[in-house]
Every structure is written in structure tokens, then in C-alpha cells.
N, C-alpha and C positions, 0 to 999 in steps of 0.2 A: 704309334708313339708309345714310348716307355720311359718312365722317369729316370733321371741320371743315376749312375752307379754311386752308392754311398762310399765315403772314404773308409779306410781301414779302421777297425774298431779301436785299436790301440792309439791311433792318432787322435781319434775323437776323445778318448778318455783323458789323454794327456792335456788336450786343449781345455776340456771342461774342468778338469781338476785344477789346472792353473787359474782358470777364470774364477772358480769357486773360492779358491784360497785368497784371492784378491778382490773380494766383494766390495765394490766401490760405493754402494748405496745402501741405506737402511730403510728407505721408504719406497714402496711399490704400489701400483694400482691394485694388482691381484696377486695373491700368494696361493699356489696350489700345493697341497700336501699329498704326496704319493705319486709314484712313477709307473703305475700299472696302466691298463687300457683306459680307465676313466681319467686318471691324472694326466697322461700324455695328451689325450684329446682335449681336456679342459685347458691345459696350459697353452697348447697350440692355438685353440679357438680364441682364447682371451687375447693372445698376442695379435691374431689376425684382425680382431675387432679394433685394436689400437691401444690396448692397455699395456703398460710396462708390467711384465709378469715375471714372477719368481717361482720355479718348480723346486720343491724340497723333497728329496727322497733319501732313504737310508743308504742305498748303494747305487752309485751311478751306473755300474756295469750291469745292474738288473733292470734298468729302464727298458720297457718294451718286452720283458721276458714273458714267455708263454708258461705260466706257472703250472698249468695242468696239461690239457690235451694239446697236441701240436696241430690244431686245425682252426679254420675260420669259416663262418657262415653255416648254412644249413637251412632247413625249413623254418621260416619266420626270422631266424637269425641272419640269413643271407639278405633279406629285405632291409634289415637294420644296417648292415654293412654298406649296401648300395645307397641308403639315405645319408649315412654319415659321409660317404664319399661325395654325394651330390651337394653337401654343405661344406665341401673342401676339407673334410677330415683326413686322417692319416691312414687308418687301418686298411682301407680298400687298396690303395696304392702299395702299401707294405705287403698285402697278401699277393698281389700280382708279382711283386719282386721275389718273394720268398716261397711261393707255392711250388710244390713238386708233384701234385696229384690233384687235378681239377675235375669236378663233376657237377652236374646239375641234378639235384635230388627231385623226386616227384615228377620227372619228365613225362611220365605216362598220363599225368593229369594236366589241367589247364595251366597256361603260363602264369596266371595270377598266383599260383601256389608253388611254382618252381622254387627250389632252394639252391642258389649258387653256393658252392662249398669248395674248400681247398685244404689239402694236407700241406703243412708248412715245414720249411727248414727252420728250426728254432734259431740258429745263429744268424741266418740271413734276415729273419724278421726283426730280431733285436737290433742288428746293425742298421737296418733301414730306419727304424723309428728313432734311434739315437742320432743318426745323421740328419734327419729332418728337424729334430728339435735344435740341434746345434746351429743349423742354418736359418732358423726362424728369427726374423727381426723382433726386437723388443722382448726376447725371452732369455732369461738367465737360469742356469741349473746349479743347484747347491746340494751337496751331500751333507746330510745331517738328520737328526731325529727331533721331532717337535715335542717339547715338554708340556706346553699348554697354550691355549688360546688367550689372547689379550682381549678383555671385555670391559666395556664402560657403559655409562648411561646412554639411553637411546636418544636419537634425534626426535624431539617432540613433534616435528612435522610429519614423521613417518610412523606407521604402525610398528609395534614391537616393544618388548620389555628390556632388551639389551642391544648393544651395538658392538660388533667385533672390530678391533682396531689393528690386529696383527697376530704374531705368534712369538713364542719364546722357545729357543732351541735348548736341548740338553747340552749343558756345558757352554752355552752361548753367553757371551759377555754383554752384548747389546740386544735388545728386542728388535724384531723386524716388523715394521709398520706397513699396513695396507688398508685400503678402503674396503676391500672384500677378500674373503678367504674361501677356498673350495677344499673341502675334505674328501679325499678319495682313499680311505684307509684300507679298503679291501677286507681281508680276513685278519688284519693286524690289530683291530680295536679290541683290546683285552683277549687276544687270540691265545688258544691253547692247542698244542699238538698232541695227538694220541696214536700210540702204536702198542697194541696189546694192552697190558696193564700199566704202561708207562705214560706219564703225562708231563709235559714241559711247556713253559710259556713260549709263544711264538705264533706267527701267522703263516710262515712258509719255512720248510726245512732249509737249514743253512743260513737263515737270516736271524738277526737279533729281534727280540720282542719289542713291541711298541711301548712307548712311555705310558705309565698308568695315569699321568697327569692329564692327558687328553681325554680319557674316559671320565675322569673325575669332573673336568670342566663341563662336559656335555650333560652328564647326569645331575650333578649337584649344583653347579653354578647356573647352568641354563635351564635346568629342570626338564630336560627332554625325556620322553618315554623311550626306553630301549628294550630290546628283546635279545634272545640268544638263538643262533642258527648254527648248523653244522654242514660240513661238506667233506670231501675226501678225494684221494687220488690213488690210482693203481700203482703197483710196482713197475719199474722199468726192466725190461727183459733183454738179455744179451741176444742179439739177432742170430749170431752163428750157432747158438744152442737150441734154436727152434727148427723143427722139421716142417718147413713150409709146404712140402709136397703133400702133407696130410691135411692141409687147409685149402679152402676154396679161393682161387685167384679172383680178384676183382680189379680189372684194369681201369684206368682213368678214361675220361672222354677223349676221343681222338683229336678233337679240336678244343683246346682250353678256352674257357670263357672268362675274360678278365672281370674283376670286381669294379674297377674304376672306369668311369665314363671318359676319362682322359686317355685311357690305354686301348689300343687296338689289338694288342697281343701281350702275352705274359713273358717274363724272363725265361722261364723253363720252356724249351721247345717241346712240341708234342711227343717226339720220340724219346726225349730224356726224362719223361715223367716216370715215377715209381709206382708200382701197384700196391694195393692193400690186400689183406687176406681175411677170410671169414672162417671162424670155427665156432664151437659151442661148448657149454659146460656138460658135464656128465653127472649121473647120480652120485658118483663118488665125491664130486665137488660139494654137493649138498651135505654129504656125510661129514666132510671136514669142517664145514661151516658150523654145523650143529655141535660137533665135538669141541669146538674152540670158543663157543659163546661165553663160557664162564671165564675165559681169559681175555675177553674183549670189552673193556670198559666203555669204549666210545659207542658201541652199538646198544649198550644197556641204558644210555642216557635218554632222558625225555626230550632233549633239544631236537627241534624239528630239522630234518634233513631234506635234501632235494628229492621231490617225487619223480622227476623226469630223468635224472641220471643217478639213481640210487646205488649204494654199495651192493656188492654181491651178497653180503650178509642180509641186507634188507630185502633183496629180491627173493632169496631163498625163503625167508620167513613169511613174506607176503604171498608168494606163489610156489608153494611146495610141490615137488614132483615135476616141475617144468625144466626144459632145457633153455638156457639163456645164451643169446648171441654174444660172441667175443670177436671184436675187430682188431686185427694186428696191423698197426699203422706205423709207417716209417717216421723217424724223428728228424731226418735230414739226409741230404745227399751223401755226406761222408760219415754220418752217425752210425755207430754199431749197435744202436738200441732200437727196440720196438716198444710201442705204447699199446698195451692191451685194453682197448676201449671196452668198457663193460665190466671190468674187474677191479673197480675201486674197493679197497679193503683196509681194515685196521686191526686185524688179528696179529698175533706175534709173528716175527719174520720167519721162524722155522715152520709155522703153520701155513704162512703164505706160500713158501716154496713147495710144501706138500700139496696144497690146493692146486697151484699152477701145474704141477706135474701129473695131476689127474686128468688133464685135457690132452688127448692123443698127440696133437701137434706140438705140445710143449712137455712131452714126457721126460726130456732130458734138459729142460730149460734151466738157465741160471739167472738169478735176480741180481741186477746191478744196484738198484736202490729200492728198498721196500716201500710199499704203499703206506699211507698214514691218513689220519683224519684231522680236521681242524674245527674247533668251535670258537665262535667270535660274537661280539656284540654288533647289533644293528640298531639304527634309529627308526622308530615306527614312521613310515613315510607320509602318513596322513598329517603330520606336523609341517609338511612342506607346501609351498605354493606351486602352481604349474611352472614357475621359473626355476624350481628346485631350490628355492631359498627357504631357510627355516623361518616360519611365520613369526616366531617370537624374538628372533635375533636379526637385526639389520646387518646385511652384508655377509651373512654366513650361508654358504651353499654346500649341498651334499650330493655326491654322485657315486654310483657303483654299488658294491656289495654292502656298503654302509646303509643303503636304502632297502636292503632285503632282496636284492636280485642275485642271480647266478649267471655266469657266462661272460666271455670277453665282449661279445657284441652288445649285450644290454648295458654293460659298463661303459663301453665306448660311446654309445648313443647318449647316455645320461651325462657323461663327462663333457662331450661337445656342448650340449645345451646348457649345462651349469656354467661352463667356461664363458659362453656367449653372454649369459645374463650377469655373471659376476663382473665381466668387463663393462657391460652397459651400466650396471649399478655404480661401479667405480668412476665412470666417466659421466655420471649424471644423465644417462639416457634412459628412456622408459624400458621396462622389462618386456620381453616378447614370449609368446607361447605358441605351441603347435597344436592344432586341433586333431582329434582322432579321426576326423573325416579326411584329413590331408596327408597323414603319415603314420607309419608304425611307431616312430618316436613319440608322436602324440598319443597313440594308444598306450604305449608303455608308461609314459608319465601320468596320463590320466588314470590308468589302473592303479598306479602306486599311490598318488596323492588322494584319489577319490575312494579307493577301496581298501588300501593297506595290504599287508601280506600276513599269512599265517605259516608260510613255508617259502623257501627261496623261489622267487619269481623267474619264470622262463618264458620267452616270447614264442608264440605259435601263430600261424596264419589264422587259426580259428578265433583268435582274440580280436581280430579286426573285422568290424561289421561291414566295411566297405572295401574288402580285399580285392574285388574285381577291378577297382580303380587304383588301388595302392599296390601296383605291381613292381617287381624288380626292374623291369625294362624302362619304366617312365619316372623313376625317382628324380632324375635331373629336371624333367619338365615340371614336376610338382614343387621342387624345393630350391633349385639353384637360383632362379630369378629372385625368389623371396629372400634367399640367403644373401644375395648381393644388394638388392634394392631396399629391403626393410631391416634385415638383421645386421649386415655388415661383416659377415664372416667368410665371404667368398671372394676370391681374387678376380681381377678383371679378365685374366686369361681364361679361367674356367667359365666366367659369365659369357664372354664372347663366344666360346665354343657352344655353350648351352643355347644361346640365341640363334646361332647358325643351325643347330640341330632342330630347334623348335620351328624356325622359319621353313626349313627344308621339309620337315614332316607335314607342316600345314600346306605347303605348296603341292607336295605329293598327294595328300589326301584330296585337295581341291581338284587336281588333275584326274584322280581316280573317280571322283564324284561327277566330273564332267563327261566321263565315258559312259554314255547312256545308249544301250542297245536293246533290241528285243531279244527274247530268249532264243528265237530261231537264229538270229545273227550270232549270238554268243555260242550256240551249238556249232555253228560253222567255223567260228574262230578257234574254238577249243573242243574239237571233236572227241577227245579222249575223256572229257569230264562228263560223268553221268548227270544229266539234267532231265527232269520230267518232261515227257512229250506232251502231256496235257496242259503244261504251264505255258501260257501265252501272255506275257507281260513284258515290261521293260525293267532292266536291272542296270545298276551302275557298277563301276569297277570295284567300289567298296563292297557292294553286295556280293560280287563274284569272289572276292577274297574271303568271304565268310564260308565258302565251300571248302571242306577239309582238303580236297585234292588240288586246289588252286593256290599257287604261290605267286608272289609278286614278280619273281623272275619270269614266270610263265607269261604274265600279262605284259611285262616289259618287252619280251621277245615279239609279241603281237603288235604292240604300240610303242616302238622304240623312240619315236620322236618326242613324245610327251612324258614317258616314264623312265627311260634309261638313265637320266641324270640322278635318279634317286635309288639306284640299286644298292648303295652302301647301307641303306636303311630297310632292306628287304624284310628282315625278320620283325623289326619294330612295326612296320606298316601292316604286316600280316596280323600281328597281335592287336594293333589298334583297331583294325577292321573287324576282327572276330569279337572283340569286347565292346564294340561301339553300341550295339543295342542295350547291353547290360549296363554300361556306364551312363548312357543317356537316361535310362530309367532310374539308376541309382542317384544320379545328379539331381533329378527331380525330387526323389525321396529326401535327399540331404537338404535341399533348399526348403522343402515343405516342413521338415522337422525343425530346421533351424528357425524358420519363420514362426513356428508355433511352439518353440521351446519353453516359453514362459506360460503356456496355457495351464491353468490350474486343473488339477484332477480332483473331483469330488471325493471327500474322505469317507463317504458312506457307500462307495461302490462295493457291490458284492462281486468280487472278481471271479468267484467260482461259478456264478450263474450268468456272467456277462455273455450276451448272445453274439460273440465274435469268435473268430478263429484264433484261439490261444491254447498252447500246450498246457498240460497239467503242471509241469515244472514252472512255466512262466506265471501261471495263476497263483501258485504257492508263493513265489518270490514277491509278486505284487501285493498279495494279501498280507505277507509278513512285514514288508518294509513300508507299504502304503506311501509311495512317493507323492510329494505335494504338487509337482509339476511334471509335464511331459519330458522336459529336459532331464530332470532327476531320474525318471524312469529309464531313459536311454543309457544312463551310466551305471545301471545295476548289472552286476555280473549274471549272465544267463538270459538276459533279455535280448532277443534278436531284433534286427531292423524290421522284419515283417510284423513282429508283435507290436512294435512301436507304431507302425503305420496303421495297423488295425485298431489300436487303442485310440489313435488320433482321429480316425474316421468315426469311431463310435461317439467320442466326446463331442466332436463338431456336429455330427448328425443329431445327437440328443439336444444340443444347444439350439440348433435350427428348429427342431420340432417345438421346443418350448417357446421360442420367439414367435413361431407361426401360430401357436395356440392363442397368444395374446394379441395378435395383429389386428383382428377385427372387432375387438371389444371396445365399447365407447370410452371407458376410462383407461385406455391402453397405456398412455404415458405414465400416469400415476402408479398403476399396478406394476408396470415393468420396473419402475424405479424401486418400488417396494420389494419386488422379487429379487432384484439385484442386491439390495441391502440385506435381505434375508439370506441369500446365498453367500454373500461375502462374510457374514458372521460365522459361517461354518467352514469357510475355506481360508487357509493361510495366505497372507498377502506377500 
């Protein structure tokens, strides 16, 4: 199954423009500002929940544009795309339609940290997103710029100092009212573009700058704490000017893996995929960087830049003398441009050309569009609730780079969840949250609102404590049922498919569990599988799948009557079986920690001498922060699940010893009560 072909882009634009010019209403449930990844997911999600939604964007034809790299997914990011899709979002299906090079990163490691990724055709991706928005019920698209938020006195029955009531457009005659507003301004909030020593207002090259009134409202009227971040993009290279024979060919996977759980295949056939190429910088590149530093005002700024996809200038300054990888990525099936991943730069255009030509494969390269940097305002995300609502302002939600993140996938995930909660707020429904134990989206939001950011936030699998159970393959089982039954953002079609998959997997695992044979009999059934001759016990089909050389297809060929109906789930069943022991243990840990989350931690603990297995780093974090409860300790950056479990065991064991000491004393009851009173005076309640 593959979703329908979107209509021609020009047809879409004429329809939307006509619709926008005849805006028939001034009152909406939800208004979403911004048409990037966060905005499109927010608008679509709000409409799916049932809210009358308006999406306002500066340019209709840039809705769904891939502003920087032409790719989707990756390690950690691919998990977010799968989860957005499981909640009926757009980007996964758009990636399957627009992908031209599919691969699974980290495949040599376990499936829990696999990173589904695709190179995209920019035009196809944009067309798909725009088509989806056009066909979404209860969603209107309007081209325009927001001058300011409309703010009034708060509802006294709800927490907050202000209440948002809508927006006012630049040159707009009438205000547009809404019960909730989602801001997804990306890099446009007081954005500035940098190339060499030239600075101009804007959030993306070719687009008009955002209104200063919106920044004023957030900072001055609402009193929100803001910061300044920076990012950048590399120059686009003319493909025919690059000598690709001097670069290392990297073909795609022979069988593309779709992002969406609704799709069994991608639009791009395996043989039609395009390759990527790998090359690297030279010492001469470092020399050009150093010679141009005095001409590069962006790199001289103190504003924080992304640690995980830094500019080539930052790489050279941080790691002198090293060679740095450069990936040459196609921008589309018919595009004549290459995207040099790893060469983000903000030096003057003539120096950019000089630098590019110091790389052997690009010694004759021509630049189509020079690279540039962007600096922009963000709102410190600790001022948000887990629903991504501004705590001090009723009905105002933020998503994407305005919250200090970087990347399409992080923006899409926030956008979806902000859109869901904005719709539920507008429809007088309770807010919903995702736990970090059940999703990467939960990890992302919990990190943002609980810890804040000091640099652009990027998702990694290492940020998730329970990543063995938060795998790309099971996002539908974790989230789709919840999205339909509790949240209301999932269609009945997707829900029915998720239920079918869930029931089939449960039946298949039950059938495997019922296959109980002795090791001798298993050796006879599967003579080519190395099994210990000294081992004489009974094993189930699930146990056998945990052997690296045993596949589900292999077992189905031996037991076709009970297993052949489930061959479409072969890989998922293999992964489920391999991770079953880990997930069972992790589930117990999660339940144990959740049960004891409110357990108080004594404030006089000497973490450095604590007789439990804790790393030096963990001890230093605990000693510095001194969390008041076990739950607070779990949310500290750098605290591992194992450390939390060991801390839990120590506190419980200490409490039991204290209770045992007093158990046999004659005045046990009175002294225990006195002890509790004494302890409670030193512990926060």
C-alpha cells in the first residue's frame, strides 16, 4: 500500500490562494503560525483531533520546504519519524513518497538503535505535504505575516497570567480570533542572515523577515525568557561540475524500508534509487578557514551553534589537523544540484568557492547558491508544560526551533504534540502527555521542559533510558492505540490496521511460545544451527528465535501449519523475540521506578561514599543537584536507569534496616512516630 499521488503543485496553489483570498470566518479553534515541519504537523494534528484550524504562513509555496538538508530520519531522528507516523502524522508518508535513497543506519548494531533514513526529492516532498494539508478536513491555509498575538486577562479558573485570543496580521483589517495559538516560527523569530561580513534580517534566504511585533509580544507583554541560537547551511553545488569518480560511492539499501506503518513499499523502486558519495576535507581546507576568519562575522559571535552538525569553521577550530567527512547528496531525481553535508559555512562567497575547490572531487566545482548562517531567538523551554503550552499564558503553545531544538524530525514531533494539545484545549478537553518510558517524543519533550537547552537540541538514541523497548519497529504498538483511544489524533483506518498487526503479533508469539521441544529435538529439526551438545533442556520457539542464526522463516518452514500465516511479520517477530528478555527486565524496572517515583531522598546523603555501584559522573551530578525524590533523580541528565535502580535499592534497604532496628523495642510505636517526625523535618514534602 502506498498513499495516493498528490495533485499537481500549481493546482494546489491556485486552490489554496483562492480559498485564502475569500476567508469566510474570523473565528477558529486553533491558529498555527508557520508552515515548516512543526507547523504542518501541528495544523494537521489539530484538525484530526476535531478543531477548526487555520494555518498562517508567509508563503504558501514554501509549505513543507526542506530548508536545509534534503533528508529525513537517521539515528534517533528516524525513531521520531516512526512515532510521528504512528500518531498519524505526515512526514513518514511524505518521506516514503519523496525518498530517492533509503538506508538503515547502525544496522551492524541491534535493531533498537537502527536509524531509518532517506534522501529526499525536495519538490516531491513539498508537493506531498501541501496536498495532504489541502485535503485535510477542518483545515484552512492562509498566506500572511503575523504582526502580534492578541492577549487578554486570564481565565481565573485556570493557571496563568495571560490568555491568548488570536492574532493580528500585518496589513490585516480584522483580527483573527482563536481559543489557542501554536507558534512554530522556526528561525524567523528576530532572525538574521549572515554571509561573510554581510548581515540582513530574515530566517531563510529568499524569504521576508518576520514581524518584530511577535518578538515584542513574547518578550515584553508576556515576559518570556528568550535566548539566541545560530545555525547554518552549506552552499549548493552544481552536480555536473563535480568529479564523482574521485569520491567514494555509497549505494542505498537494495530493499527500501518505508517510514510509514501504512506502507509496504516506497514510491521509488529499488533500482531507481540514487547513490550518495563520500569525500573528505584536506589540510588546504583548514588553511582557507583560518585565512577567512576575520571576514566571517557569524563565526565570531558568542551565540551558541549546533554541536552535532557544526559549520566547517567550527570543526576546524575545535579539531585542528583532522580530516572531516563530506557527503555529497542528491537533491532530487531531476535536480542538477548536490548538497555537501558537512560543509555548512558562512565565509564570503569567493572564499567558499576557494574552500570547496580544495577538495579533490570538487576541484572544478561551481556554487549555485552560497552557504549562509542564521541567528534567531528562541524561548527557554523550561517555561512550557509537558503539553508544550506556555505555563504563564493560557492557550499559547510553542513547537520546533522556537523551543531550542534543531532538525526536521524534532520539529515535526513537537508540532504534532503541540497541535494535539492546542486542539484539546480549544475543545475543552484535558491535556495529554507522553512519558519518556513510552516514546522518544516523550524523551524529547521531557528533556526540553525539564532541563532546558544551552545549545540546539538534537535527538540521539542515547538520550532514551529505555531504548530497547522504544524501537523503530514497534512505534505503532506503543502509540497508535493510545493516539486513537485517548488522544483522538489517529484515524480509524490506521487504528484498525494497528489492531490487526497487534493481534497477529500476539497470536504469532503465542504460537511460538507453544512450540516446546527438547534441545535434542530442536537439533534434529534445525541441524545447521549450532547448539550446545551439553545442553539438555526444553526451549520454546521464542527461545529459538533468540539464536542469531535462526529466522522466523526457518521456523515457519519446519512448522508451517501454525507459523506460516504470520510470515509477513517475520522481521518484527525476530526482533520481539531477541529483545524479550531485555524488555521484560526493563518493564519491571520501569514499573518499580514509577511505583517509587515519589520516594524521598535524604538530603544528607554523602553520594561520594555511598556503598552502591555508581559512576563518578553520576555521584557528582547527584551531589551537585541533590534531587529531593527518586523521580527527580531519574530526570537528571547523565543519570542512567541502572544508577536509579541502585539508588532505589539503597534507599529502600536503608529504610527497612531502620524499621527492623525499632521493631522489637517496647516503645516501638511511639519512637517510630517520633523518628518519622524527625526525618520529615529534614526532608521536603
